[in-house]
N, C-alpha and C positions, 0 to 999 in steps of 0.2 A: 082448467086452471091453468095447468102449465104450459098447455100448446098456446093458450090465450095470452101468456106471458112471453111468451119467445114469439106469438106476432107480433106482439106491439111493441118487443124491443125490436125486433128485425124491422117493423113499420116507422120506428125512431129513428135508429141508423141510418135508414133509408132519405127519410127527411130530411136531417140534417146535414148525410152527405149531396144531396140536391140541393138544400137551399144554400149551403156555402159555395157550391158552384154558381146557384143562380146570383149570390150575391158578387164574385166577382166577375163573373159575366156581365151585369150589369150596371155593373159602379162606369159611370160615366167620364169619369175626367181624365186624360191625357196630357202630361206637361214633356217639351222635348226643347234641348238645349241644342243648338246649332250651330256651328261655322258657318257665316255664308261670304260667300263674293255678288258685290254688285256692282252690276257689268252695265252700265250705260249704254245706249244707243242713243246718241244724243246728235241732234241738229236745231238749228233756231234761224229765225227772218228777224234781222235788226234793222231798224227804220229812227227814223228823227223826224219828230211833228206828220207822221203819217207815209213819208217817203221814205223809200227802201233804200237801206244804208251798204248792202252787200256784205260775208262774210255770213261764220256761224259760232259756234262755241265748242267748246272740247272739255269737259268733264270726266275728272279721273276716276279708276274703277278704287273699289275699298275692299277689303276684306275683314269681318267685324265678327263677335260676338250676337248670337240672336235667340231667344226667347219664346215660344209660342206653345197658345195650350189651346186644348182641343176639347170639344165636348162633346158627347156620343151621344143621338138621340136614339137609336140602337146600332146592332153591329156593321151596318151598311154605312149610315148616314150622320155625319159627324159637322159642326161648326168650329171653323180653327181660326185664334186671331194671333198674330204676328207683332211681335214688342222690338222695337230695335231701333237703334240710332246709327247713322253714318256721317263720317267729314268727307267734302269733297272738295279739292281745288278744281276752279276754273278758269278758262281765259276765253276770251273772245278771239276767231283767226281770221286772216286776214281781211282785215278789216278796210273798206277802200279808203275812210275818212284818214287814217293815217298812212297812208300809202300802200296798203295793203297787209300790212303789221299785224302779229298776235299781239294781244294785251288780255294782260295778267289782271283778272277780275277778282282776284284772292281767293276766298273758302268759305263756304257755307254747312251748316251742318241739317240732313235732313230727319226729321221724324215719319217714318212713313206706315203706320197702324194699317192694317191690311185686314180685314175679314172674308174669308171664302167659306162656302158652303160644300160640303167632300163628299163623293159616294166612294165606298172603300169593298174593294172586291173580296169579300173576307171567304174562302170556302173550307176555313177552317184547318188550312197547312199556316206554316211558319210565314212566309211569304205573303203579305198582304199590299198590291198596290191600291192606290186610287190617285181620283182626278177629282178636282174642286175648279170652281167659279167663284166669285164676289167685287168684291169693290174697296179701292185704295182712298183713305185721305194722307196729300203728303203736306207738314207743315216744314217751316225753314226757320232757323233760329241759328243766333252766332255769326250772322254775316259780316266777314272780313273785306273790304272792298278793294284791298290791294294798294299800289303804291300808284295807280295812275289815277282811277278813279276818284272822287269827292264824298259818294256814297252810292249804297245797292240796295234796292226792295224786292224779293219774290214774296210773290202773291202764294196763299196755298192753293194747293193742286187735286183736285178729286177724279178719279177717273177707275174704269175696268179692271180685273185681275182674272190671271186664269195658272191654273196649277195642275204637275203630275207630281208625284213620287210612290214613296213605297215604306211600310215600315217591315223589319223583319225579327221575329221573334225571337228571344235568346233565352229565352227562359220555357218553353214550352209548356206554359198553364195560362189557364185566362189570365189578365194584367201580368205587371212585371215588364224587364228590361225589352226595347226593342232598338234595333240598329235602324235611322233614318236618312232615306237621301230622299229629297225634294228642290223642285228647279220653279219656278214662276215667273212670271211676264205679265211688269206692270207697266200701267199708264200714265205717264206725270209729266203733265202739261201745263206749268207756273207761266205768268206771265210775269215778266222781270221788267225793271227800272233802273239805269246805268247813270246817274247822273256825272255825266265829264265838265263840269262847270269851268274847271280851272284850267285841263288842257285843251277843250274843245268848245267850248262855250253852252254846250248842250246837254239835253239827255236823250239814250240812247233808249228806246224800247227794245222788248226782245219777247217773241212769243218763242217758249223752248221747249223742246220736246226730250225729255230724259229718257224716258220709254227704258228702264234697266231690265235684264234676265237676271232673278238671284237665284242663285245655284247653293247650294245648303249640305250639310254631311252634319248628324249627329246622332246624339241618343237621347231615346225618350222612355217614359217610366208611366205604365197604365194602372193607376190605383185601382 
């Protein structure tokens, strides 16, 4: 009876330990907070009534906080959703209709939620690199057309996204805190219409490529 009791106690202790570790390993949620740099690689084709106008656009870099939520299907495969907004100053450059001058197009806010499917190279160590690919939807709001244009309209954009990064475990236990570095390339290609009714008497159409590189550093917590 004594041996049976000891065996049962050992089994119970072992099961509790294994279950606790499994629960920590199996918890699927991770939240990260980062500071990101949004660095556009911009270009544009400007036209009036289908006729090429010449010129391009210049869109400012921005540095903002960002939140992402990650769900782990297992230790290697996860899905990540990033959430954040960025304001950008915009100007048209080398516009032939105004003698090759630059034209202030004001500023606009971007809401670019991006969903990626990731593969994490987890060999049990603290350093856990990953790669990802997914889709982006970008919405524009709070458009300010500046001092020259009478109005400006940005259509929503949908495109692919690629990602590479790593988490570095700070706790040495399943779950807990990690340092994160992350780089994404996002393809954002909105159609833009700028109304120059007062200054030029025309509306300028722009096929704009923003295509930012998004670089982030921050910390994550896996529950």
